[in-house]
PDB file of N, CA, C and O in Angstrom, chain B, residues numbered from 101:
ATOM      1  N   MET B 101      -4.427  13.908   4.785  1.00  0.00           N
ATOM      2  CA  MET B 101      -3.685  13.782   5.935  1.00  0.00           C
ATOM      3  C   MET B 101      -3.552  15.447   6.789  1.00  0.00           C
ATOM      4  O   MET B 101      -4.094  16.460   6.347  1.00  0.00           O
ATOM      5  N   LEU B 102      -2.858  15.406   7.845  1.00  0.00           N
ATOM      6  CA  LEU B 102      -2.395  16.124   8.381  1.00  0.00           C
ATOM      7  C   LEU B 102      -0.770  15.741   9.013  1.00  0.00           C
ATOM      8  O   LEU B 102      -0.597  14.800   9.786  1.00  0.00           O
ATOM      9  N   LEU B 103      -0.332  16.093   8.826  1.00  0.00           N
ATOM     10  CA  LEU B 103       1.232  16.606   9.548  1.00  0.00           C
ATOM     11  C   LEU B 103       1.960  17.338  10.578  1.00  0.00           C
ATOM     12  O   LEU B 103       2.493  18.435  10.418  1.00  0.00           O
ATOM     13  N   LEU B 104       1.937  16.581  11.749  1.00  0.00           N
ATOM     14  CA  LEU B 104       2.667  17.656  12.616  1.00  0.00           C
ATOM     15  C   LEU B 104       3.939  17.105  12.777  1.00  0.00           C
ATOM     16  O   LEU B 104       4.358  15.955  12.648  1.00  0.00           O
ATOM     17  N   ASP B 105       4.614  18.448  13.168  1.00  0.00           N
ATOM     18  CA  ASP B 105       6.001  17.891  12.917  1.00  0.00           C
ATOM     19  C   ASP B 105       6.248  19.449  14.249  1.00  0.00           C
ATOM     20  O   ASP B 105       5.941  20.614  13.994  1.00  0.00           O
ATOM     21  N   ALA B 106       6.856  18.954  15.574  1.00  0.00           N
ATOM     22  CA  ALA B 106       7.367  19.928  16.697  1.00  0.00           C
ATOM     23  C   ALA B 106       8.649  20.692  15.990  1.00  0.00           C
ATOM     24  O   ALA B 106       8.724  21.883  15.690  1.00  0.00           O
ATOM     25  N   GLY B 107       9.545  19.749  15.829  1.00  0.00           N
ATOM     26  CA  GLY B 107      10.455  20.422  15.444  1.00  0.00           C
ATOM     27  C   GLY B 107      10.727  21.905  14.273  1.00  0.00           C
ATOM     28  O   GLY B 107       9.858  22.369  13.535  1.00  0.00           O
ATOM     29  N   GLY B 108      11.842  22.295  14.371  1.00  0.00           N
ATOM     30  CA  GLY B 108      11.824  23.429  13.296  1.00  0.00           C
ATOM     31  C   GLY B 108      12.201  23.420  12.183  1.00  0.00           C
ATOM     32  O   GLY B 108      12.108  22.237  11.859  1.00  0.00           O
ATOM     33  N   LYS B 109      12.645  24.067  11.204  1.00  0.00           N
ATOM     34  CA  LYS B 109      13.497  23.835   9.407  1.00  0.00           C
ATOM     35  C   LYS B 109      14.717  23.837   9.554  1.00  0.00           C
ATOM     36  O   LYS B 109      15.310  24.894   9.773  1.00  0.00           O
ATOM     37  N   ASP B 110      15.379  22.614   9.462  1.00  0.00           N
ATOM     38  CA  ASP B 110      17.291  22.486   9.162  1.00  0.00           C
ATOM     39  C   ASP B 110      17.580  23.845   8.183  1.00  0.00           C
ATOM     40  O   ASP B 110      17.030  24.097   7.111  1.00  0.00           O
ATOM     41  N   PRO B 111      18.289  24.388   8.666  1.00  0.00           N
ATOM     42  CA  PRO B 111      18.434  24.737   7.756  1.00  0.00           C
ATOM     43  C   PRO B 111      19.757  24.720   6.608  1.00  0.00           C
ATOM     44  O   PRO B 111      20.857  24.706   7.161  1.00  0.00           O
ATOM     45  N   PHE B 112      19.783  24.721   5.219  1.00  0.00           N
ATOM     46  CA  PHE B 112      20.980  24.382   4.070  1.00  0.00           C
ATOM     47  C   PHE B 112      21.918  24.323   4.404  1.00  0.00           C
ATOM     48  O   PHE B 112      22.430  23.278   4.003  1.00  0.00           O
ATOM     49  N   TRP B 113      22.964  25.255   5.351  1.00  0.00           N
ATOM     50  CA  TRP B 113      23.917  25.505   6.149  1.00  0.00           C
ATOM     51  C   TRP B 113      24.410  24.767   7.463  1.00  0.00           C
ATOM     52  O   TRP B 113      25.392  24.932   8.186  1.00  0.00           O
ATOM     53  N   GLU B 114      22.948  23.568   7.494  1.00  0.00           N
ATOM     54  CA  GLU B 114      23.229  23.262   8.935  1.00  0.00           C
ATOM     55  C   GLU B 114      24.419  21.726   8.736  1.00  0.00           C
ATOM     56  O   GLU B 114      24.000  20.570   8.791  1.00  0.00           O
ATOM     57  N   TRP B 115      26.298  22.201   8.448  1.00  0.00           N
ATOM     58  CA  TRP B 115      26.544  20.856   8.175  1.00  0.00           C
ATOM     59  C   TRP B 115      25.795  19.305   9.185  1.00  0.00           C
ATOM     60  O   TRP B 115      25.499  18.206   8.715  1.00  0.00           O
ATOM     61  N   GLN B 116      25.654  19.846  10.855  1.00  0.00           N
ATOM     62  CA  GLN B 116      25.133  18.982  11.561  1.00  0.00           C
ATOM     63  C   GLN B 116      24.659  17.886  11.079  1.00  0.00           C
ATOM     64  O   GLN B 116      25.080  16.731  11.145  1.00  0.00           O
ATOM     65  N   ILE B 117      23.285  18.568  10.337  1.00  0.00           N
ATOM     66  CA  ILE B 117      22.299  17.551  10.185  1.00  0.00           C
ATOM     67  C   ILE B 117      22.788  16.683   8.539  1.00  0.00           C
ATOM     68  O   ILE B 117      22.927  15.479   8.322  1.00  0.00           O
ATOM     69  N   HIS B 118      22.905  17.531   7.871  1.00  0.00           N
ATOM     70  CA  HIS B 118      23.587  16.753   6.544  1.00  0.00           C
ATOM     71  C   HIS B 118      24.724  16.344   6.010  1.00  0.00           C
ATOM     72  O   HIS B 118      24.653  15.916   4.857  1.00  0.00           O
ATOM     73  N   ILE B 119      25.938  16.360   6.626  1.00  0.00           N
ATOM     74  CA  ILE B 119      26.706  15.342   6.976  1.00  0.00           C
ATOM     75  C   ILE B 119      26.630  14.187   7.816  1.00  0.00           C
ATOM     76  O   ILE B 119      26.808  14.208   9.034  1.00  0.00           O
ATOM     77  N   LEU B 120      26.313  13.010   7.014  1.00  0.00           N
ATOM     78  CA  LEU B 120      26.637  11.853   7.662  1.00  0.00           C
ATOM     79  C   LEU B 120      27.346  11.218   8.689  1.00  0.00           C
ATOM     80  O   LEU B 120      26.748  10.581   9.556  1.00  0.00           O
ATOM     81  N   ALA B 121      28.685  11.341   8.671  1.00  0.00           N
ATOM     82  CA  ALA B 121      29.403  11.276  10.068  1.00  0.00           C
ATOM     83  C   ALA B 121      29.108  12.267  10.619  1.00  0.00           C
ATOM     84  O   ALA B 121      29.039  11.863  11.780  1.00  0.00           O
ATOM     85  N   ALA B 122      28.865  13.343  10.647  1.00  0.00           N
ATOM     86  CA  ALA B 122      28.597  14.648  11.440  1.00  0.00           C
ATOM     87  C   ALA B 122      27.238  14.011  12.300  1.00  0.00           C
ATOM     88  O   ALA B 122      26.573  14.954  12.728  1.00  0.00           O
ATOM     89  N   LEU B 123      26.626  12.635  12.682  1.00  0.00           N
ATOM     90  CA  LEU B 123      26.058  12.147  13.138  1.00  0.00           C
ATOM     91  C   LEU B 123      25.702  12.360  14.730  1.00  0.00           C
ATOM     92  O   LEU B 123      24.619  12.690  15.212  1.00  0.00           O
ATOM     93  N   ALA B 124      27.032  12.050  15.452  1.00  0.00           N
ATOM     94  CA  ALA B 124      27.352  12.541  17.218  1.00  0.00           C
ATOM     95  C   ALA B 124      26.558  13.605  17.067  1.00  0.00           C
ATOM     96  O   ALA B 124      25.678  13.650  17.927  1.00  0.00           O
ATOM     97  N   TYR B 125      26.538  14.742  16.057  1.00  0.00           N
ATOM     98  CA  TYR B 125      26.653  15.800  17.062  1.00  0.00           C
ATOM     99  C   TYR B 125      24.794  16.347  16.984  1.00  0.00           C
ATOM    100  O   TYR B 125      24.646  17.287  17.764  1.00  0.00           O
ATOM    101  N   PRO B 126      23.437  15.971  16.247  1.00  0.00           N
ATOM    102  CA  PRO B 126      22.471  16.325  16.399  1.00  0.00           C
ATOM    103  C   PRO B 126      21.617  14.962  17.359  1.00  0.00           C
ATOM    104  O   PRO B 126      20.418  14.688  17.427  1.00  0.00           O
ATOM    105  N   MET B 127      22.506  14.487  17.836  1.00  0.00           N
ATOM    106  CA  MET B 127      22.046  12.676  18.082  1.00  0.00           C
ATOM    107  C   MET B 127      22.559  12.954  19.916  1.00  0.00           C
ATOM    108  O   MET B 127      22.205  12.071  20.697  1.00  0.00           O
ATOM    109  N   ASN B 128      23.164  13.869  20.352  1.00  0.00           N
ATOM    110  CA  ASN B 128      24.005  13.643  21.503  1.00  0.00           C
ATOM    111  C   ASN B 128      23.477  16.151  21.696  1.00  0.00           C
ATOM    112  O   ASN B 128      23.639  16.910  22.651  1.00  0.00           O
ATOM    113  N   GLY B 129      22.982  16.373  20.470  1.00  0.00           N
ATOM    114  CA  GLY B 129      23.268  17.871  21.177  1.00  0.00           C
ATOM    115  C   GLY B 129      21.904  17.642  21.238  1.00  0.00           C
ATOM    116  O   GLY B 129      21.308  16.645  20.829  1.00  0.00           O
ATOM    117  N   THR B 130      21.194  19.175  22.073  1.00  0.00           N
ATOM    118  CA  THR B 130      20.006  19.560  21.869  1.00  0.00           C
ATOM    119  C   THR B 130      19.090  20.791  20.621  1.00  0.00           C
ATOM    120  O   THR B 130      17.957  21.256  20.496  1.00  0.00           O
ATOM    121  N   ARG B 131      20.215  20.866  20.024  1.00  0.00           N
ATOM    122  CA  ARG B 131      19.376  22.107  18.773  1.00  0.00           C
ATOM    123  C   ARG B 131      18.476  20.873  17.794  1.00  0.00           C
ATOM    124  O   ARG B 131      17.408  21.249  17.312  1.00  0.00           O
ATOM    125  N   TYR B 132      18.877  19.611  17.562  1.00  0.00           N
ATOM    126  CA  TYR B 132      17.860  19.111  16.863  1.00  0.00           C
ATOM    127  C   TYR B 132      17.752  17.811  17.617  1.00  0.00           C
ATOM    128  O   TYR B 132      17.648  16.804  16.916  1.00  0.00           O
ATOM    129  N   ASN B 133      17.758  17.632  19.172  1.00  0.00           N
ATOM    130  CA  ASN B 133      17.331  16.292  19.198  1.00  0.00           C
ATOM    131  C   ASN B 133      16.154  16.346  20.673  1.00  0.00           C
ATOM    132  O   ASN B 133      16.419  17.434  21.185  1.00  0.00           O
ATOM    133  N   TRP B 134      15.820  16.147  20.926  1.00  0.00           N
ATOM    134  CA  TRP B 134      14.896  16.599  22.257  1.00  0.00           C
ATOM    135  C   TRP B 134      15.134  15.828  23.685  1.00  0.00           C
ATOM    136  O   TRP B 134      14.368  15.868  24.647  1.00  0.00           O
ATOM    137  N   ASP B 135      16.720  14.916  23.573  1.00  0.00           N
ATOM    138  CA  ASP B 135      16.900  14.943  24.452  1.00  0.00           C
ATOM    139  C   ASP B 135      16.335  13.938  25.547  1.00  0.00           C
ATOM    140  O   ASP B 135      16.451  14.199  26.745  1.00  0.00           O
ATOM    141  N   TYR B 136      15.773  12.884  25.131  1.00  0.00           N
ATOM    142  CA  TYR B 136      15.065  11.877  25.758  1.00  0.00           C
ATOM    143  C   TYR B 136      15.714  10.844  26.854  1.00  0.00           C
ATOM    144  O   TYR B 136      16.874  10.459  26.701  1.00  0.00           O
ATOM    145  N   HIS B 137      15.166  10.545  27.621  1.00  0.00           N
ATOM    146  CA  HIS B 137      16.027   9.544  28.552  1.00  0.00           C
ATOM    147  C   HIS B 137      14.867   8.569  29.189  1.00  0.00           C
ATOM    148  O   HIS B 137      13.820   9.147  29.478  1.00  0.00           O
ATOM    149  N   ILE B 138      14.930   7.211  29.430  1.00  0.00           N
ATOM    150  CA  ILE B 138      14.096   6.479  29.838  1.00  0.00           C
ATOM    151  C   ILE B 138      13.932   6.159  30.925  1.00  0.00           C
ATOM    152  O   ILE B 138      14.976   6.172  31.578  1.00  0.00           O
ATOM    153  N   GLU B 139      12.589   5.698  31.747  1.00  0.00           N
ATOM    154  CA  GLU B 139      12.526   5.055  32.820  1.00  0.00           C
ATOM    155  C   GLU B 139      13.890   4.230  33.304  1.00  0.00           C
ATOM    156  O   GLU B 139      14.447   3.631  32.384  1.00  0.00           O
ATOM    157  N   PRO B 140      14.373   4.141  34.338  1.00  0.00           N
ATOM    158  CA  PRO B 140      15.355   3.183  34.807  1.00  0.00           C
ATOM    159  C   PRO B 140      14.507   1.873  34.645  1.00  0.00           C
ATOM    160  O   PRO B 140      13.360   1.725  35.067  1.00  0.00           O
ATOM    161  N   GLU B 141      15.663   0.439  33.596  1.00  0.00           N
ATOM    162  CA  GLU B 141      15.095  -0.478  33.248  1.00  0.00           C
ATOM    163  C   GLU B 141      15.522  -1.520  33.906  1.00  0.00           C
ATOM    164  O   GLU B 141      16.719  -1.760  34.065  1.00  0.00           O
ATOM    165  N   PRO B 142      14.720  -2.127  34.281  1.00  0.00           N
ATOM    166  CA  PRO B 142      15.436  -3.694  35.027  1.00  0.00           C
ATOM    167  C   PRO B 142      15.815  -4.351  34.368  1.00  0.00           C
ATOM    168  O   PRO B 142      16.823  -4.820  34.896  1.00  0.00           O
ATOM    169  N   PHE B 143      15.633  -4.873  33.193  1.00  0.00           N
ATOM    170  CA  PHE B 143      16.867  -5.495  32.452  1.00  0.00           C
ATOM    171  C   PHE B 143      17.939  -5.091  31.746  1.00  0.00           C
ATOM    172  O   PHE B 143      18.712  -5.442  30.855  1.00  0.00           O
ATOM    173  N   LEU B 144      17.642  -4.070  32.615  1.00  0.00           N
ATOM    174  CA  LEU B 144      19.788  -3.479  32.018  1.00  0.00           C
ATOM    175  C   LEU B 144      20.328  -2.990  33.610  1.00  0.00           C
ATOM    176  O   LEU B 144      21.040  -2.009  33.826  1.00  0.00           O
ATOM    177  N   GLY B 145      19.983  -3.603  34.277  1.00  0.00           N
ATOM    178  CA  GLY B 145      20.445  -2.999  35.602  1.00  0.00           C
ATOM    179  C   GLY B 145      20.040  -1.769  36.519  1.00  0.00           C
ATOM    180  O   GLY B 145      20.505  -1.342  37.577  1.00  0.00           O
ATOM    181  N   ASP B 146      19.066  -1.393  35.761  1.00  0.00           N
ATOM    182  CA  ASP B 146      18.094  -0.155  36.092  1.00  0.00           C
ATOM    183  C   ASP B 146      18.388   0.891  35.556  1.00  0.00           C
ATOM    184  O   ASP B 146      17.617   1.849  35.605  1.00  0.00           O
ATOM    185  N   ARG B 147      19.831   0.957  34.783  1.00  0.00           N
ATOM    186  CA  ARG B 147      20.367   1.995  34.103  1.00  0.00           C
ATOM    187  C   ARG B 147      19.173   2.926  33.249  1.00  0.00           C
ATOM    188  O   ARG B 147      18.041   2.555  32.936  1.00  0.00           O
ATOM    189  N   ILE B 148      19.685   3.968  33.043  1.00  0.00           N
ATOM    190  CA  ILE B 148      18.930   5.134  32.753  1.00  0.00           C
ATOM    191  C   ILE B 148      19.353   5.376  31.141  1.00  0.00           C
ATOM    192  O   ILE B 148      20.398   6.026  31.146  1.00  0.00           O
ATOM    193  N   MET B 149      18.909   5.081  29.728  1.00  0.00           N
ATOM    194  CA  MET B 149      19.469   4.700  28.839  1.00  0.00           C
ATOM    195  C   MET B 149      18.933   6.247  28.047  1.00  0.00           C
ATOM    196  O   MET B 149      17.726   6.417  28.215  1.00  0.00           O
ATOM    197  N   HIS B 150      19.417   7.043  27.471  1.00  0.00           N
ATOM    198  CA  HIS B 150      19.586   7.922  26.550  1.00  0.00           C
ATOM    199  C   HIS B 150      19.172   7.892  24.893  1.00  0.00           C
ATOM    200  O   HIS B 150      19.960   7.484  24.040  1.00  0.00           O
ATOM    201  N   CYS B 151      17.790   8.398  24.582  1.00  0.00           N
ATOM    202  CA  CYS B 151      17.128   7.960  23.732  1.00  0.00           C
ATOM    203  C   CYS B 151      17.205   9.129  23.217  1.00  0.00           C
ATOM    204  O   CYS B 151      16.626  10.053  23.789  1.00  0.00           O
ATOM    205  N   PRO B 152      18.041   9.395  21.847  1.00  0.00           N
ATOM    206  CA  PRO B 152      17.714  10.732  21.029  1.00  0.00           C
ATOM    207  C   PRO B 152      16.689  10.512  19.921  1.00  0.00           C
ATOM    208  O   PRO B 152      16.657   9.566  19.133  1.00  0.00           O
ATOM    209  N   ARG B 153      15.662  11.791  20.015  1.00  0.00           N
ATOM    210  CA  ARG B 153      14.496  11.463  19.017  1.00  0.00           C
ATOM    211  C   ARG B 153      14.767  13.267  18.305  1.00  0.00           C
ATOM    212  O   ARG B 153      14.986  14.376  18.791  1.00  0.00           O
ATOM    213  N   GLY B 154      14.577  12.647  16.826  1.00  0.00           N
ATOM    214  CA  GLY B 154      14.891  14.831  16.260  1.00  0.00           C
ATOM    215  C   GLY B 154      13.819  15.625  16.486  1.00  0.00           C
ATOM    216  O   GLY B 154      12.603  15.519  16.648  1.00  0.00           O
ATOM    217  N   LYS B 155      14.580  16.373  16.448  1.00  0.00           N
ATOM    218  CA  LYS B 155      13.377  17.685  17.200  1.00  0.00           C
ATOM    219  C   LYS B 155      13.992  18.462  16.098  1.00  0.00           C
ATOM    220  O   LYS B 155      14.833  19.300  16.421  1.00  0.00           O
ATOM    221  N   VAL B 156      13.663  18.291  14.691  1.00  0.00           N
ATOM    222  CA  VAL B 156      13.671  19.212  13.311  1.00  0.00           C
ATOM    223  C   VAL B 156      12.771  18.237  12.415  1.00  0.00           C
ATOM    224  O   VAL B 156      12.679  17.057  12.751  1.00  0.00           O
ATOM    225  N   TYR B 157      11.929  18.842  10.976  1.00  0.00           N
ATOM    226  CA  TYR B 157      10.969  18.695  10.206  1.00  0.00           C
ATOM    227  C   TYR B 157      12.347  17.532   9.820  1.00  0.00           C
ATOM    228  O   TYR B 157      13.551  17.701   9.626  1.00  0.00           O
ATOM    229  N   GLY B 158      11.591  16.519   9.832  1.00  0.00           N
ATOM    230  CA  GLY B 158      11.835  14.828   9.395  1.00  0.00           C
ATOM    231  C   GLY B 158      11.685  14.112  10.388  1.00  0.00           C
ATOM    232  O   GLY B 158      11.030  13.147   9.995  1.00  0.00           O
ATOM    233  N   GLY B 159      11.920  13.994  11.547  1.00  0.00           N
ATOM    234  CA  GLY B 159      12.133  13.570  12.864  1.00  0.00           C
ATOM    235  C   GLY B 159      13.162  13.320  13.149  1.00  0.00           C
ATOM    236  O   GLY B 159      13.955  14.241  12.953  1.00  0.00           O
ATOM    237  N   SER B 160      13.739  12.054  13.729  1.00  0.00           N
ATOM    238  CA  SER B 160      14.787  11.258  14.174  1.00  0.00           C
ATOM    239  C   SER B 160      15.253  10.860  12.826  1.00  0.00           C
ATOM    240  O   SER B 160      16.262  10.156  12.849  1.00  0.00           O
ATOM    241  N   SER B 161      14.715  11.165  11.524  1.00  0.00           N
ATOM    242  CA  SER B 161      15.177  10.382  10.097  1.00  0.00           C
ATOM    243  C   SER B 161      15.960  11.356   9.622  1.00  0.00           C
ATOM    244  O   SER B 161      16.678  11.113   8.653  1.00  0.00           O
ATOM    245  N   SER B 162      15.957  12.443  10.136  1.00  0.00           N
ATOM    246  CA  SER B 162      16.903  14.047   9.742  1.00  0.00           C
ATOM    247  C   SER B 162      18.596  13.877  10.191  1.00  0.00           C
ATOM    248  O   SER B 162      19.654  14.115   9.609  1.00  0.00           O
ATOM    249  N   GLY B 163      18.214  13.317  11.595  1.00  0.00           N
ATOM    250  CA  GLY B 163      19.633  13.380  12.402  1.00  0.00           C
ATOM    251  C   GLY B 163      20.130  12.358  12.869  1.00  0.00           C
ATOM    252  O   GLY B 163      21.049  12.457  13.682  1.00  0.00           O
ATOM    253  N   ASN B 164      19.360  10.390  12.234  1.00  0.00           N
ATOM    254  CA  ASN B 164      20.081   9.828  12.827  1.00  0.00           C
ATOM    255  C   ASN B 164      21.360   9.425  11.969  1.00  0.00           C
ATOM    256  O   ASN B 164      22.031   8.517  12.460  1.00  0.00           O
ATOM    257  N   GLY B 165      21.825   9.990  10.694  1.00  0.00           N
ATOM    258  CA  GLY B 165      22.565   9.274   9.864  1.00  0.00           C
ATOM    259  C   GLY B 165      22.548   8.259   8.943  1.00  0.00           C
ATOM    260  O   GLY B 165      23.417   7.681   8.291  1.00  0.00           O
ATOM    261  N   MET B 166      21.436   8.180   9.034  1.00  0.00           N
ATOM    262  CA  MET B 166      21.029   6.463   8.078  1.00  0.00           C
ATOM    263  C   MET B 166      21.624   5.601   8.940  1.00  0.00           C
ATOM    264  O   MET B 166      22.047   4.738   8.171  1.00  0.00           O
ATOM    265  N   CYS B 167      21.991   5.208  10.256  1.00  0.00           N
ATOM    266  CA  CYS B 167      22.268   4.370  11.246  1.00  0.00           C
ATOM    267  C   CYS B 167      20.897   3.227  11.158  1.00  0.00           C
ATOM    268  O   CYS B 167      19.731   3.620  11.150  1.00  0.00           O
ATOM    269  N   TYR B 168      21.249   1.938  11.103  1.00  0.00           N
ATOM    270  CA  TYR B 168      19.906   1.094  12.317  1.00  0.00           C
ATOM    271  C   TYR B 168      20.838   0.575  13.106  1.00  0.00           C
ATOM    272  O   TYR B 168      21.991   0.406  12.711  1.00  0.00           O
ATOM    273  N   ILE B 169      20.404   0.247  14.391  1.00  0.00           N
ATOM    274  CA  ILE B 169      20.360  -1.292  14.859  1.00  0.00           C
ATOM    275  C   ILE B 169      19.505  -2.803  14.152  1.00  0.00           C
ATOM    276  O   ILE B 169      18.316  -3.057  13.958  1.00  0.00           O
ATOM    277  N   ARG B 170      20.940  -3.669  13.886  1.00  0.00           N
ATOM    278  CA  ARG B 170      20.132  -4.905  13.354  1.00  0.00           C
ATOM    279  C   ARG B 170      19.992  -5.622  14.856  1.00  0.00           C
ATOM    280  O   ARG B 170      20.691  -5.517  15.864  1.00  0.00           O
ATOM    281  N   GLY B 171      18.607  -6.513  14.529  1.00  0.00           N
ATOM    282  CA  GLY B 171      18.153  -7.129  15.509  1.00  0.00           C
ATOM    283  C   GLY B 171      19.524  -8.840  16.336  1.00  0.00           C
ATOM    284  O   GLY B 171      20.535  -9.392  15.901  1.00  0.00           O
ATOM    285  N   ASN B 172      18.966  -8.941  17.171  1.00  0.00           N
ATOM    286  CA  ASN B 172      20.206 -10.134  18.035  1.00  0.00           C
ATOM    287  C   ASN B 172      20.145 -11.803  17.088  1.00  0.00           C
ATOM    288  O   ASN B 172      19.388 -12.682  17.500  1.00  0.00           O
ATOM    289  N   VAL B 173      20.575 -11.917  16.477  1.00  0.00           N
ATOM    290  CA  VAL B 173      20.755 -13.221  15.988  1.00  0.00           C
ATOM    291  C   VAL B 173      19.326 -14.499  16.350  1.00  0.00           C
ATOM    292  O   VAL B 173      18.400 -15.080  15.784  1.00  0.00           O
ATOM    293  N   LEU B 174      20.182 -14.324  18.060  1.00  0.00           N
ATOM    294  CA  LEU B 174      19.681 -15.411  18.688  1.00  0.00           C
ATOM    295  C   LEU B 174      18.089 -15.093  18.724  1.00  0.00           C
ATOM    296  O   LEU B 174      17.349 -16.076  18.695  1.00  0.00           O
ATOM    297  N   ASP B 175      17.410 -13.613  18.793  1.00  0.00           N
ATOM    298  CA  ASP B 175      16.027 -13.060  19.170  1.00  0.00           C
ATOM    299  C   ASP B 175      15.381 -13.723  17.690  1.00  0.00           C
ATOM    300  O   ASP B 175      14.163 -13.748  17.513  1.00  0.00           O
ATOM    301  N   TYR B 176      16.256 -14.198  16.763  1.00  0.00           N
ATOM    302  CA  TYR B 176      15.467 -14.652  15.176  1.00  0.00           C
ATOM    303  C   TYR B 176      15.008 -15.920  15.288  1.00  0.00           C
ATOM    304  O   TYR B 176      13.895 -16.375  15.022  1.00  0.00           O
ATOM    305  N   ASP B 177      16.307 -16.618  15.852  1.00  0.00           N
ATOM    306  CA  ASP B 177      16.222 -17.550  16.117  1.00  0.00           C
ATOM    307  C   ASP B 177      14.717 -18.352  17.093  1.00  0.00           C
ATOM    308  O   ASP B 177      13.811 -19.102  16.727  1.00  0.00           O
ATOM    309  N   ARG B 178      15.003 -17.845  18.172  1.00  0.00           N
ATOM    310  CA  ARG B 178      13.850 -17.975  19.110  1.00  0.00           C
ATOM    311  C   ARG B 178      12.652 -17.417  18.302  1.00  0.00           C
ATOM    312  O   ARG B 178      11.971 -18.405  18.026  1.00  0.00           O
ATOM    313  N   TRP B 179      12.154 -16.472  17.866  1.00  0.00           N
ATOM    314  CA  TRP B 179      10.490 -16.789  17.597  1.00  0.00           C
ATOM    315  C   TRP B 179      10.660 -17.309  16.419  1.00  0.00           C
ATOM    316  O   TRP B 179       9.492 -17.291  16.032  1.00  0.00           O
ATOM    317  N   ALA B 180      11.369 -17.842  15.406  1.00  0.00           N
ATOM    318  CA  ALA B 180      11.487 -19.228  14.207  1.00  0.00           C
ATOM    319  C   ALA B 180      10.858 -20.154  15.113  1.00  0.00           C
ATOM    320  O   ALA B 180       9.635 -20.264  15.027  1.00  0.00           O
ATOM    321  N   LYS B 181      11.338 -20.684  15.774  1.00  0.00           N
ATOM    322  CA  LYS B 181      11.264 -21.946  17.130  1.00  0.00           C
ATOM    323  C   LYS B 181       9.678 -22.086  17.556  1.00  0.00           C
ATOM    324  O   LYS B 181       8.901 -23.037  17.640  1.00  0.00           O
ATOM    325  N   GLU B 182       9.586 -20.706  17.778  1.00  0.00           N
ATOM    326  CA  GLU B 182       8.346 -20.688  18.852  1.00  0.00           C
ATOM    327  C   GLU B 182       6.993 -20.461  17.758  1.00  0.00           C
ATOM    328  O   GLU B 182       5.853 -20.255  18.175  1.00  0.00           O
ATOM    329  N   ASP B 183       7.303 -20.530  16.495  1.00  0.00           N
ATOM    330  CA  ASP B 183       6.138 -19.634  15.426  1.00  0.00           C
ATOM    331  C   ASP B 183       6.460 -20.144  14.000  1.00  0.00           C
ATOM    332  O   ASP B 183       7.240 -19.544  13.259  1.00  0.00           O
ATOM    333  N   GLU B 184       5.760 -21.389  13.625  1.00  0.00           N
ATOM    334  CA  GLU B 184       5.945 -21.864  12.387  1.00  0.00           C
ATOM    335  C   GLU B 184       6.031 -21.250  11.352  1.00  0.00           C
ATOM    336  O   GLU B 184       6.650 -21.737  10.406  1.00  0.00           O
ATOM    337  N   SER B 185       5.398 -19.956  11.269  1.00  0.00           N
ATOM    338  CA  SER B 185       5.410 -19.199  10.892  1.00  0.00           C
ATOM    339  C   SER B 185       5.900 -18.539  10.377  1.00  0.00           C
ATOM    340  O   SER B 185       5.409 -18.038   9.366  1.00  0.00           O
ATOM    341  N   LEU B 186       6.934 -18.270  10.765  1.00  0.00           N
ATOM    342  CA  LEU B 186       8.856 -17.599  11.203  1.00  0.00           C
ATOM    343  C   LEU B 186       9.469 -18.206  11.170  1.00  0.00           C
ATOM    344  O   LEU B 186      10.526 -17.930  11.737  1.00  0.00           O
ATOM    345  N   SER B 187       9.299 -20.060  10.220  1.00  0.00           N
ATOM    346  CA  SER B 187      10.895 -20.476  10.665  1.00  0.00           C
ATOM    347  C   SER B 187      12.010 -20.005   9.221  1.00  0.00           C
ATOM    348  O   SER B 187      13.076 -20.601   9.067  1.00  0.00           O
ATOM    349  N   HIS B 188      11.691 -19.202   8.533  1.00  0.00           N
ATOM    350  CA  HIS B 188      12.613 -18.661   7.706  1.00  0.00           C
ATOM    351  C   HIS B 188      12.797 -17.748   7.769  1.00  0.00           C
ATOM    352  O   HIS B 188      12.891 -16.908   6.873  1.00  0.00           O
ATOM    353  N   TRP B 189      12.959 -17.601   9.473  1.00  0.00           N
ATOM    354  CA  TRP B 189      13.625 -16.205  10.100  1.00  0.00           C
ATOM    355  C   TRP B 189      14.878 -16.281  10.878  1.00  0.00           C
ATOM    356  O   TRP B 189      15.616 -15.436  11.385  1.00  0.00           O
ATOM    357  N   SER B 190      14.878 -18.220  10.768  1.00  0.00           N
ATOM    358  CA  SER B 190      15.883 -18.557  11.784  1.00  0.00           C
ATOM    359  C   SER B 190      17.664 -18.135  10.894  1.00  0.00           C
ATOM    360  O   SER B 190      18.718 -18.316  11.504  1.00  0.00           O
TER     361      SER B 190
END
């Protein structure tokens, strides 16, 4: 197994990475974030969205404050209707 990681090591004293409540710092700065932006998205009115990605050992999981985004309930309901094997997803 080979693991390639372009980010550097996060020092033990770096509070911006190690305190979960400080997740806005690594996600919005450039020290621990590659600061990517998506191409204009036609389904979002051609807006360009910020897409933070971790620039540190462990990648994005090191700086996301253990946050996640729950899927839209209407998507799950639609998938359940479209595919019988997903009926328990509704």
